[in-house]
N, CA, C and O atoms as CSV, one atom per row, in Angstrom:
chain,resi,resn,atom,element,x,y,z
A,1,MET,N,N,3.277,1.808,-19.874
A,1,MET,CA,C,2.351,2.574,-19.103
A,1,MET,C,C,2.708,4.053,-19.203
A,1,MET,O,O,3.880,4.427,-19.155
A,2,ILE,N,N,1.693,4.875,-19.340
A,2,ILE,CA,C,1.892,6.321,-19.437
A,2,ILE,C,C,1.958,6.924,-18.034
A,2,ILE,O,O,1.175,6.560,-17.156
A,3,ASN,N,N,2.873,7.824,-17.837
A,3,ASN,CA,C,2.979,8.567,-16.596
A,3,ASN,C,C,1.729,9.447,-16.464
A,3,ASN,O,O,1.432,10.240,-17.357
A,4,VAL,N,N,1.001,9.307,-15.354
A,4,VAL,CA,C,-0.251,10.058,-15.188
A,4,VAL,C,C,-0.045,11.568,-15.170
A,4,VAL,O,O,-0.988,12.323,-15.410
A,5,HIS,N,N,1.163,12.010,-14.892
A,5,HIS,CA,C,1.413,13.459,-14.851
A,5,HIS,C,C,1.342,14.098,-16.241
A,5,HIS,O,O,1.309,15.323,-16.364
A,6,VAL,N,N,1.318,13.273,-17.272
A,6,VAL,CA,C,1.115,13.781,-18.636
A,6,VAL,C,C,-0.220,14.522,-18.717
A,6,VAL,O,O,-0.375,15.451,-19.510
A,7,TYR,N,N,-1.191,14.099,-17.880
A,7,TYR,CA,C,-2.537,14.670,-17.925
A,7,TYR,C,C,-2.732,15.864,-16.987
A,7,TYR,O,O,-3.809,16.461,-16.960
A,8,ASP,N,N,-1.693,16.215,-16.216
A,8,ASP,CA,C,-1.817,17.362,-15.316
A,8,ASP,C,C,-2.239,18.600,-16.093
A,8,ASP,O,O,-1.579,18.994,-17.054
A,9,SER,N,N,-3.308,19.190,-15.685
A,9,SER,CA,C,-3.950,20.395,-16.245
A,9,SER,C,C,-4.709,20.138,-17.547
A,9,SER,O,O,-5.421,21.028,-18.011
A,10,LEU,N,N,-4.583,18.953,-18.153
A,10,LEU,CA,C,-5.291,18.676,-19.404
A,10,LEU,C,C,-6.726,18.210,-19.186
A,10,LEU,O,O,-7.531,18.223,-20.117
A,11,LEU,N,N,-7.049,17.801,-17.972
A,11,LEU,CA,C,-8.388,17.276,-17.677
A,11,LEU,C,C,-9.266,18.296,-16.953
A,11,LEU,O,O,-10.416,18.012,-16.617
A,12,LYS,N,N,-8.719,19.467,-16.722
A,12,LYS,CA,C,-9.449,20.499,-15.984
A,12,LYS,C,C,-10.774,20.810,-16.681
A,12,LYS,O,O,-10.821,21.038,-17.890
A,13,GLY,N,N,-11.836,20.812,-15.896
A,13,GLY,CA,C,-13.158,21.136,-16.425
A,13,GLY,C,C,-13.900,19.959,-17.036
A,13,GLY,O,O,-15.045,20.106,-17.464
A,14,GLN,N,N,-13.267,18.798,-17.084
A,14,GLN,CA,C,-13.930,17.636,-17.679
A,14,GLN,C,C,-14.722,16.817,-16.667
A,14,GLN,O,O,-15.510,15.955,-17.057
A,15,PHE,N,N,-14.528,17.067,-15.386
A,15,PHE,CA,C,-15.259,16.328,-14.350
A,15,PHE,C,C,-16.054,17.292,-13.494
A,15,PHE,O,O,-15.506,18.231,-12.918
A,16,ASN,N,N,-17.331,17.052,-13.418
A,16,ASN,CA,C,-18.213,17.810,-12.535
A,16,ASN,C,C,-19.178,16.831,-11.897
A,16,ASN,O,O,-19.647,15.897,-12.549
A,17,CYS,N,N,-19.473,17.042,-10.629
A,17,CYS,CA,C,-20.440,16.177,-9.961
A,17,CYS,C,C,-21.113,16.955,-8.847
A,17,CYS,O,O,-20.654,18.023,-8.442
A,18,ASP,N,N,-22.204,16.399,-8.363
A,18,ASP,CA,C,-22.858,16.977,-7.195
A,18,ASP,C,C,-21.973,16.747,-5.982
A,18,ASP,O,O,-21.309,15.715,-5.878
A,19,GLN,N,N,-21.964,17.692,-5.082
A,19,GLN,CA,C,-21.162,17.542,-3.866
A,19,GLN,C,C,-21.849,16.567,-2.919
A,19,GLN,O,O,-23.050,16.671,-2.669
A,20,ILE,N,N,-21.092,15.636,-2.405
A,20,ILE,CA,C,-21.586,14.626,-1.482
A,20,ILE,C,C,-20.799,14.774,-0.192
A,20,ILE,O,O,-19.580,14.947,-0.213
A,21,ASN,N,N,-21.504,14.706,0.935
A,21,ASN,CA,C,-20.790,14.902,2.199
A,21,ASN,C,C,-19.902,13.697,2.510
A,21,ASN,O,O,-20.137,12.586,2.035
A,22,ASP,N,N,-18.884,13.951,3.316
A,22,ASP,CA,C,-17.863,12.947,3.594
A,22,ASP,C,C,-18.419,11.728,4.328
A,22,ASP,O,O,-17.917,10.620,4.138
A,23,ASP,N,N,-19.437,11.907,5.157
A,23,ASP,CA,C,-20.019,10.760,5.859
A,23,ASP,C,C,-20.646,9.783,4.873
A,23,ASP,O,O,-20.477,8.571,5.002
A,24,PHE,N,N,-21.365,10.309,3.893
A,24,PHE,CA,C,-21.991,9.449,2.893
A,24,PHE,C,C,-20.928,8.786,2.021
A,24,PHE,O,O,-21.045,7.610,1.674
A,25,LYS,N,N,-19.886,9.551,1.667
A,25,LYS,CA,C,-18.782,8.969,0.899
A,25,LYS,C,C,-18.164,7.806,1.675
A,25,LYS,O,O,-17.901,6.750,1.100
A,26,SER,N,N,-17.937,7.988,2.947
A,26,SER,CA,C,-17.345,6.939,3.776
A,26,SER,C,C,-18.196,5.676,3.759
A,26,SER,O,O,-17.667,4.567,3.685
A,27,GLN,N,N,-19.500,5.842,3.827
A,27,GLN,CA,C,-20.405,4.685,3.772
A,27,GLN,C,C,-20.275,3.966,2.429
A,27,GLN,O,O,-20.183,2.739,2.381
A,28,LEU,N,N,-20.269,4.739,1.341
A,28,LEU,CA,C,-20.112,4.147,0.008
A,28,LEU,C,C,-18.801,3.377,-0.105
A,28,LEU,O,O,-18.767,2.266,-0.634
A,29,PHE,N,N,-17.730,3.972,0.392
A,29,PHE,CA,C,-16.411,3.370,0.268
A,29,PHE,C,C,-16.291,2.100,1.123
A,29,PHE,O,O,-15.629,1.143,0.723
A,30,LYS,N,N,-16.924,2.095,2.286
A,30,LYS,CA,C,-16.890,0.894,3.129
A,30,LYS,C,C,-17.650,-0.251,2.472
A,30,LYS,O,O,-17.230,-1.405,2.563
A,31,MET,N,N,-18.762,0.056,1.812
A,31,MET,CA,C,-19.495,-0.988,1.084
A,31,MET,C,C,-18.647,-1.533,-0.064
A,31,MET,O,O,-18.630,-2.738,-0.315
A,32,LEU,N,N,-17.941,-0.633,-0.760
A,32,LEU,CA,C,-17.056,-1.055,-1.835
A,32,LEU,C,C,-15.937,-1.927,-1.289
A,32,LEU,O,O,-15.598,-2.953,-1.879
A,33,GLN,N,N,-15.372,-1.527,-0.180
A,33,GLN,CA,C,-14.254,-2.241,0.418
A,33,GLN,C,C,-14.609,-3.707,0.694
A,33,GLN,O,O,-13.767,-4.593,0.545
A,34,GLU,N,N,-15.847,-3.955,1.092
A,34,GLU,CA,C,-16.292,-5.319,1.377
A,34,GLU,C,C,-16.347,-6.180,0.115
A,34,GLU,O,O,-16.286,-7.406,0.198
A,35,LYS,N,N,-16.461,-5.548,-1.044
A,35,LYS,CA,C,-16.578,-6.271,-2.309
A,35,LYS,C,C,-15.230,-6.510,-2.988
A,35,LYS,O,O,-15.118,-7.369,-3.862
A,36,LEU,N,N,-14.224,-5.763,-2.594
A,36,LEU,CA,C,-12.913,-5.885,-3.230
A,36,LEU,C,C,-12.191,-7.140,-2.767
A,36,LEU,O,O,-12.290,-7.534,-1.605
A,37,THR,N,N,-11.462,-7.766,-3.692
A,37,THR,CA,C,-10.680,-8.954,-3.353
A,37,THR,C,C,-9.181,-8.728,-3.524
A,37,THR,O,O,-8.375,-9.436,-2.922
A,38,ASN,N,N,-8.806,-7.751,-4.335
A,38,ASN,CA,C,-7.391,-7.473,-4.597
A,38,ASN,C,C,-6.794,-6.718,-3.402
A,38,ASN,O,O,-7.288,-5.645,-3.053
A,39,PRO,N,N,-5.749,-7.252,-2.771
A,39,PRO,CA,C,-5.152,-6.584,-1.605
A,39,PRO,C,C,-4.644,-5.172,-1.903
A,39,PRO,O,O,-4.765,-4.284,-1.060
A,40,ASN,N,N,-4.073,-4.956,-3.098
A,40,ASN,CA,C,-3.593,-3.611,-3.442
A,40,ASN,C,C,-4.760,-2.640,-3.605
A,40,ASN,O,O,-4.672,-1.485,-3.189
A,41,ALA,N,N,-5.840,-3.101,-4.202
A,41,ALA,CA,C,-7.027,-2.246,-4.360
A,41,ALA,C,C,-7.581,-1.867,-2.994
A,41,ALA,O,O,-7.950,-0.714,-2.768
A,42,LYS,N,N,-7.640,-2.829,-2.090
A,42,LYS,CA,C,-8.131,-2.552,-0.734
A,42,LYS,C,C,-7.225,-1.547,-0.017
A,42,LYS,O,O,-7.697,-0.609,0.625
A,43,ALA,N,N,-5.925,-1.765,-0.142
A,43,ALA,CA,C,-4.964,-0.867,0.518
A,43,ALA,C,C,-5.078,0.550,-0.030
A,43,ALA,O,O,-5.019,1.520,0.726
A,44,ASN,N,N,-5.240,0.668,-1.345
A,44,ASN,CA,C,-5.328,2.000,-1.939
A,44,ASN,C,C,-6.658,2.673,-1.647
A,44,ASN,O,O,-6.717,3.897,-1.528
A,45,LEU,N,N,-7.725,1.893,-1.530
A,45,LEU,CA,C,-8.996,2.470,-1.093
A,45,LEU,C,C,-8.853,2.976,0.333
A,45,LEU,O,O,-9.358,4.049,0.663
A,46,ASN,N,N,-8.169,2.216,1.181
A,46,ASN,CA,C,-7.897,2.685,2.553
A,46,ASN,C,C,-7.101,3.981,2.544
A,46,ASN,O,O,-7.357,4.882,3.344
A,47,LEU,N,N,-6.146,4.071,1.645
A,47,LEU,CA,C,-5.347,5.287,1.511
A,47,LEU,C,C,-6.247,6.481,1.176
A,47,LEU,O,O,-6.099,7.561,1.748
A,48,ILE,N,N,-7.171,6.274,0.250
A,48,ILE,CA,C,-8.112,7.335,-0.126
A,48,ILE,C,C,-8.997,7.701,1.062
A,48,ILE,O,O,-9.197,8.881,1.351
A,49,ILE,N,N,-9.521,6.698,1.745
A,49,ILE,CA,C,-10.393,6.945,2.909
A,49,ILE,C,C,-9.628,7.689,3.997
A,49,ILE,O,O,-10.129,8.666,4.554
A,50,ASN,N,N,-8.418,7.231,4.301
A,50,ASN,CA,C,-7.634,7.849,5.376
A,50,ASN,C,C,-7.176,9.267,5.030
A,50,ASN,O,O,-6.848,10.048,5.924
A,51,SER,N,N,-7.153,9.597,3.753
A,51,SER,CA,C,-6.755,10.947,3.338
A,51,SER,C,C,-7.942,11.909,3.252
A,51,SER,O,O,-7.766,13.080,2.917
A,52,MET,N,N,-9.136,11.424,3.548
A,52,MET,CA,C,-10.311,12.290,3.428
A,52,MET,C,C,-10.262,13.469,4.388
A,52,MET,O,O,-10.766,14.544,4.064
A,53,ASN,N,N,-9.671,13.291,5.557
A,53,ASN,CA,C,-9.633,14.368,6.542
A,53,ASN,C,C,-8.703,15.504,6.164
A,53,ASN,O,O,-9.001,16.666,6.437
A,54,ASN,N,N,-7.574,15.182,5.536
A,54,ASN,CA,C,-6.621,16.249,5.230
A,54,ASN,C,C,-6.739,16.765,3.798
A,54,ASN,O,O,-6.149,17.792,3.464
A,55,LYS,N,N,-7.491,16.068,2.951
A,55,LYS,CA,C,-7.777,16.461,1.567
A,55,LYS,C,C,-6.552,16.528,0.661
A,55,LYS,O,O,-6.687,16.377,-0.553
A,56,SER,N,N,-5.374,16.746,1.208
A,56,SER,CA,C,-4.208,16.966,0.347
A,56,SER,C,C,-3.852,15.745,-0.492
A,56,SER,O,O,-3.355,15.897,-1.607
A,57,GLY,N,N,-4.092,14.550,0.012
A,57,GLY,CA,C,-3.724,13.362,-0.732
A,57,GLY,C,C,-4.680,13.003,-1.849
A,57,GLY,O,O,-4.315,12.272,-2.770
A,58,ASN,N,N,-5.909,13.511,-1.778
A,58,ASN,CA,C,-6.928,13.170,-2.766
A,58,ASN,C,C,-7.206,14.280,-3.776
A,58,ASN,O,O,-7.793,14.030,-4.829
A,59,TYR,N,N,-6.796,15.480,-3.467
A,59,TYR,CA,C,-7.118,16.616,-4.341
A,59,TYR,C,C,-5.958,16.917,-5.282
A,59,TYR,O,O,-4.826,17.147,-4.858
A,60,GLN,N,N,-6.271,16.910,-6.547
A,60,GLN,CA,C,-5.263,17.200,-7.566
A,60,GLN,C,C,-5.534,18.594,-8.114
A,60,GLN,O,O,-6.491,18.803,-8.860
A,61,ILE,N,N,-4.702,19.526,-7.745
A,61,ILE,CA,C,-4.930,20.944,-8.039
A,61,ILE,C,C,-4.884,21.271,-9.531
A,61,ILE,O,O,-5.652,22.109,-10.004
A,62,GLU,N,N,-3.993,20.618,-10.273
A,62,GLU,CA,C,-3.826,20.951,-11.691
A,62,GLU,C,C,-5.101,20.701,-12.499
A,62,GLU,O,O,-5.379,21.426,-13.454
A,63,ASN,N,N,-5.862,19.700,-12.129
A,63,ASN,CA,C,-7.105,19.393,-12.838
A,63,ASN,C,C,-8.353,19.719,-12.019
A,63,ASN,O,O,-9.479,19.505,-12.468
A,64,ASN,N,N,-8.135,20.241,-10.811
A,64,ASN,CA,C,-9.241,20.608,-9.923
A,64,ASN,C,C,-10.173,19.409,-9.708
A,64,ASN,O,O,-11.391,19.519,-9.847
A,65,MET,N,N,-9.572,18.263,-9.365
A,65,MET,CA,C,-10.337,17.036,-9.134
A,65,MET,C,C,-9.972,16.443,-7.778
A,65,MET,O,O,-8.840,16.552,-7.309
A,66,ASP,N,N,-10.961,15.821,-7.174
A,66,ASP,CA,C,-10.753,15.123,-5.909
A,66,ASP,C,C,-11.109,13.649,-6.112
A,66,ASP,O,O,-12.180,13.330,-6.628
A,67,ALA,N,N,-10.218,12.766,-5.709
A,67,ALA,CA,C,-10.427,11.329,-5.907
A,67,ALA,C,C,-11.709,10.845,-5.233
A,67,ALA,O,O,-12.382,9.955,-5.754
A,68,THR,N,N,-12.054,11.420,-4.083
A,68,THR,CA,C,-13.271,10.974,-3.392
A,68,THR,C,C,-14.525,11.386,-4.151
A,68,THR,O,O,-15.515,10.654,-4.159
A,69,ASP,N,N,-14.488,12.548,-4.788
A,69,ASP,CA,C,-15.639,12.975,-5.601
A,69,ASP,C,C,-15.819,12.052,-6.805
A,69,ASP,O,O,-16.937,11.654,-7.133
A,70,ILE,N,N,-14.716,11.721,-7.451
A,70,ILE,CA,C,-14.784,10.860,-8.637
A,70,ILE,C,C,-15.269,9.467,-8.245
A,70,ILE,O,O,-16.157,8.908,-8.888
A,71,LEU,N,N,-14.685,8.919,-7.197
A,71,LEU,CA,C,-15.056,7.566,-6.780
A,71,LEU,C,C,-16.519,7.500,-6.349
A,71,LEU,O,O,-17.227,6.565,-6.723
A,72,SER,N,N,-16.977,8.464,-5.581
A,72,SER,CA,C,-18.384,8.435,-5.154
A,72,SER,C,C,-19.321,8.613,-6.344
A,72,SER,O,O,-20.386,7.998,-6.384
A,73,ASP,N,N,-18.944,9.438,-7.307
A,73,ASP,CA,C,-19.781,9.619,-8.493
A,73,ASP,C,C,-19.843,8.324,-9.314
A,73,ASP,O,O,-20.887,7.996,-9.877
A,74,ILE,N,N,-18.742,7.602,-9.380
A,74,ILE,CA,C,-18.725,6.298,-10.063
A,74,ILE,C,C,-19.706,5.351,-9.373
A,74,ILE,O,O,-20.552,4.735,-10.021
A,75,LEU,N,N,-19.582,5.247,-8.058
A,75,LEU,CA,C,-20.397,4.291,-7.308
A,75,LEU,C,C,-21.884,4.625,-7.345
A,75,LEU,O,O,-22.722,3.733,-7.220
A,76,LEU,N,N,-22.212,5.888,-7.514
A,76,LEU,CA,C,-23.616,6.305,-7.546
A,76,LEU,C,C,-24.214,6.329,-8.953
A,76,LEU,O,O,-25.421,6.506,-9.115
A,77,SER,N,N,-23.374,6.152,-9.962
A,77,SER,CA,C,-23.880,6.229,-11.337
A,77,SER,C,C,-24.780,5.038,-11.639
A,77,SER,O,O,-24.542,3.923,-11.174
A,78,LYS,N,N,-25.810,5.296,-12.422
A,78,LYS,CA,C,-26.740,4.228,-12.805
A,78,LYS,C,C,-26.033,3.157,-13.626
A,78,LYS,O,O,-26.320,1.970,-13.472
A,79,VAL,N,N,-25.126,3.557,-14.484
A,79,VAL,CA,C,-24.411,2.585,-15.315
A,79,VAL,C,C,-23.643,1.616,-14.422
A,79,VAL,O,O,-23.694,0.405,-14.638
A,80,TYR,N,N,-22.931,2.135,-13.422
A,80,TYR,CA,C,-22.174,1.268,-12.508
A,80,TYR,C,C,-23.128,0.375,-11.719
A,80,TYR,O,O,-22.922,-0.836,-11.633
A,81,GLN,N,N,-24.162,0.967,-11.149
A,81,GLN,CA,C,-25.079,0.205,-10.311
A,81,GLN,C,C,-25.801,-0.889,-11.103
A,81,GLN,O,O,-26.035,-1.978,-10.577
A,82,ASN,N,N,-26.150,-0.615,-12.337
A,82,ASN,CA,C,-26.855,-1.598,-13.159
A,82,ASN,C,C,-25.929,-2.660,-13.746
A,82,ASN,O,O,-26.393,-3.689,-14.237
A,83,ASN,N,N,-24.620,-2.410,-13.696
A,83,ASN,CA,C,-23.639,-3.337,-14.283
A,83,ASN,C,C,-22.484,-3.609,-13.332
A,83,ASN,O,O,-21.348,-3.805,-13.765
A,84,GLU,N,N,-22.771,-3.621,-12.051
A,84,GLU,CA,C,-21.687,-3.731,-11.062
A,84,GLU,C,C,-20.841,-4.982,-11.271
A,84,GLU,O,O,-19.623,-4.931,-11.098
A,85,ARG,N,N,-21.444,-6.077,-11.631
A,85,ARG,CA,C,-20.685,-7.311,-11.827
A,85,ARG,C,C,-19.594,-7.137,-12.881
A,85,ARG,O,O,-18.496,-7.677,-12.743
A,86,ASP,N,N,-19.902,-6.381,-13.931
A,86,ASP,CA,C,-18.920,-6.133,-14.991
A,86,ASP,C,C,-17.992,-4.968,-14.671
A,86,ASP,O,O,-16.831,-4.963,-15.081
A,87,MET,N,N,-18.499,-3.989,-13.946
A,87,MET,CA,C,-17.723,-2.775,-13.680
A,87,MET,C,C,-16.767,-2.920,-12.492
A,87,MET,O,O,-15.705,-2.299,-12.477
A,88,LEU,N,N,-17.132,-3.728,-11.507
A,88,LEU,CA,C,-16.297,-3.851,-10.316
A,88,LEU,C,C,-14.864,-4.289,-10.637
A,88,LEU,O,O,-13.932,-3.716,-10.073
A,89,PRO,N,N,-14.644,-5.271,-11.509
A,89,PRO,CA,C,-13.249,-5.639,-11.819
A,89,PRO,C,C,-12.448,-4.498,-12.455
A,89,PRO,O,O,-11.247,-4.373,-12.215
A,90,ILE,N,N,-13.105,-3.676,-13.256
A,90,ILE,CA,C,-12.420,-2.531,-13.885
A,90,ILE,C,C,-12.028,-1.521,-12.817
A,90,ILE,O,O,-10.895,-1.041,-12.789
A,91,LEU,N,N,-12.969,-1.203,-11.943
A,91,LEU,CA,C,-12.689,-0.259,-10.858
A,91,LEU,C,C,-11.616,-0.825,-9.930
A,91,LEU,O,O,-10.714,-0.103,-9.504
A,92,GLU,N,N,-11.714,-2.107,-9.623
A,92,GLU,CA,C,-10.732,-2.722,-8.728
A,92,GLU,C,C,-9.329,-2.685,-9.326
A,92,GLU,O,O,-8.354,-2.462,-8.608
A,93,GLU,N,N,-9.223,-2.901,-10.622
A,93,GLU,CA,C,-7.918,-2.841,-11.282
A,93,GLU,C,C,-7.321,-1.433,-11.201
A,93,GLU,O,O,-6.128,-1.280,-10.939
A,94,GLN,N,N,-8.134,-0.422,-11.420
A,94,GLN,CA,C,-7.633,0.950,-11.340
A,94,GLN,C,C,-7.239,1.309,-9.907
A,94,GLN,O,O,-6.233,1.983,-9.685
A,95,LEU,N,N,-8.030,0.858,-8.945
A,95,LEU,CA,C,-7.658,1.099,-7.547
A,95,LEU,C,C,-6.333,0.406,-7.220
A,95,LEU,O,O,-5.493,0.976,-6.524
A,96,ALA,N,N,-6.145,-0.804,-7.711
A,96,ALA,CA,C,-4.878,-1.513,-7.477
A,96,ALA,C,C,-3.713,-0.782,-8.134
A,96,ALA,O,O,-2.621,-0.713,-7.569
A,97,ASP,N,N,-3.943,-0.237,-9.321
A,97,ASP,CA,C,-2.878,0.459,-10.056
A,97,ASP,C,C,-2.430,1.749,-9.383
A,97,ASP,O,O,-1.365,2.277,-9.703
A,98,ILE,N,N,-3.225,2.258,-8.460
A,98,ILE,CA,C,-2.813,3.463,-7.723
A,98,ILE,C,C,-1.499,3.200,-6.983
A,98,ILE,O,O,-0.770,4.141,-6.668
A,99,SER,N,N,-1.193,1.934,-6.704
A,99,SER,CA,C,0.078,1.586,-6.046
A,99,SER,C,C,1.279,2.070,-6.843
A,99,SER,O,O,2.347,2.307,-6.279
A,100,MET,N,N,1.109,2.216,-8.152
A,100,MET,CA,C,2.216,2.671,-9.005
A,100,MET,C,C,2.397,4.186,-8.957
A,100,MET,O,O,3.380,4.713,-9.479
A,101,GLY,N,N,1.453,4.882,-8.334
A,101,GLY,CA,C,1.536,6.326,-8.188
A,101,GLY,C,C,0.448,6.789,-7.245
A,101,GLY,O,O,-0.687,7.028,-7.658
A,102,GLN,N,N,0.799,6.914,-5.972
A,102,GLN,CA,C,-0.204,7.226,-4.958
A,102,GLN,C,C,-0.437,8.714,-4.761
A,102,GLN,O,O,-1.199,9.113,-3.880
A,103,CYS,N,N,0.199,9.520,-5.555
A,103,CYS,CA,C,0.028,10.967,-5.456
A,103,CYS,C,C,-1.393,11.328,-5.928
A,103,CYS,O,O,-2.076,10.484,-6.508
A,104,PRO,N,N,-1.841,12.560,-5.688
A,104,PRO,CA,C,-3.173,12.954,-6.140
A,104,PRO,C,C,-3.396,12.745,-7.636
A,104,PRO,O,O,-4.498,12.380,-8.044
A,105,SER,N,N,-2.380,12.968,-8.455
A,105,SER,CA,C,-2.529,12.738,-9.896
A,105,SER,C,C,-2.786,11.268,-10.187
A,105,SER,O,O,-3.633,10.935,-11.015
A,106,GLY,N,N,-2.063,10.394,-9.512
A,106,GLY,CA,C,-2.249,8.961,-9.709
A,106,GLY,C,C,-3.635,8.508,-9.301
A,106,GLY,O,O,-4.255,7.687,-9.977
A,107,ARG,N,N,-4.114,9.044,-8.198
A,107,ARG,CA,C,-5.444,8.663,-7.706
A,107,ARG,C,C,-6.539,9.183,-8.639
A,107,ARG,O,O,-7.411,8.431,-9.074
A,108,THR,N,N,-6.478,10.468,-8.933
A,108,THR,CA,C,-7.579,11.066,-9.706
A,108,THR,C,C,-7.596,10.602,-11.158
A,108,THR,O,O,-8.663,10.324,-11.707
A,109,THR,N,N,-6.432,10.516,-11.779
A,109,THR,CA,C,-6.384,10.150,-13.203
A,109,THR,C,C,-6.883,8.730,-13.419
A,109,THR,O,O,-7.623,8.474,-14.369
A,110,ARG,N,N,-6.492,7.810,-12.558
A,110,ARG,CA,C,-6.940,6.427,-12.719
A,110,ARG,C,C,-8.440,6.305,-12.495
A,110,ARG,O,O,-9.119,5.579,-13.222
A,111,LEU,N,N,-8.962,7.004,-11.498
A,111,LEU,CA,C,-10.407,6.962,-11.260
A,111,LEU,C,C,-11.171,7.712,-12.350
A,111,LEU,O,O,-12.281,7.326,-12.717
A,112,PHE,N,N,-10.576,8.771,-12.855
A,112,PHE,CA,C,-11.217,9.524,-13.936
A,112,PHE,C,C,-11.419,8.642,-15.161
A,112,PHE,O,O,-12.433,8.764,-15.848
A,113,GLN,N,N,-10.467,7.755,-15.444
A,113,GLN,CA,C,-10.603,6.843,-16.584
A,113,GLN,C,C,-11.861,5.997,-16.453
A,113,GLN,O,O,-12.587,5.809,-17.429
A,114,VAL,N,N,-12.123,5.489,-15.261
A,114,VAL,CA,C,-13.334,4.686,-15.035
A,114,VAL,C,C,-14.563,5.568,-15.185
A,114,VAL,O,O,-15.535,5.191,-15.838
A,115,TRP,N,N,-14.510,6.748,-14.574
A,115,TRP,CA,C,-15.648,7.667,-14.647
A,115,TRP,C,C,-15.974,8.015,-16.087
A,115,TRP,O,O,-17.139,8.018,-16.487
A,116,LYS,N,N,-14.948,8.306,-16.860
A,116,LYS,CA,C,-15.136,8.674,-18.277
A,116,LYS,C,C,-15.776,7.532,-19.048
A,116,LYS,O,O,-16.619,7.769,-19.913
A,117,THR,N,N,-15.396,6.312,-18.755
A,117,THR,CA,C,-15.981,5.146,-19.394
A,117,THR,C,C,-17.497,5.080,-19.139
A,117,THR,O,O,-18.267,4.700,-20.021
A,118,LEU,N,N,-17.900,5.447,-17.950
A,118,LEU,CA,C,-19.319,5.408,-17.604
A,118,LEU,C,C,-20.133,6.507,-18.288
A,118,LEU,O,O,-21.361,6.435,-18.348
A,119,GLN,N,N,-19.444,7.515,-18.797
A,119,GLN,CA,C,-20.131,8.624,-19.467
A,119,GLN,C,C,-20.445,8.320,-20.929
A,119,GLN,O,O,-21.242,9.020,-21.554
A,120,SER,N,N,-19.826,7.288,-21.467
A,120,SER,CA,C,-19.997,6.956,-22.884
A,120,SER,C,C,-21.348,6.351,-23.176
A,120,SER,O,O,-21.641,6.019,-24.324
């Protein structure tokens, strides 16, 4: 496994999305939480949700990315919505893998991988 800090500052400018308010993000994340079966994925989604108020745990300064922005953009993408049955296990695996690095880099880089896949 590659250390996610290898990507610090290398992903800057590669992620852009419309700004979504935190209340709507919370609704999206709660709906996702009901669909997750992996305990680590659920715990790490809770970590992301609980860090929404202080922003420090979700915002990765080196790449100027926020885990909540990436996750909400994934959930709102047409590719994800039209293929949720196939995409949910991929997203759930990345959320579970955040346990190996819960810092902002770990959160954003793992979610960015899913987001990038949806852009192809």
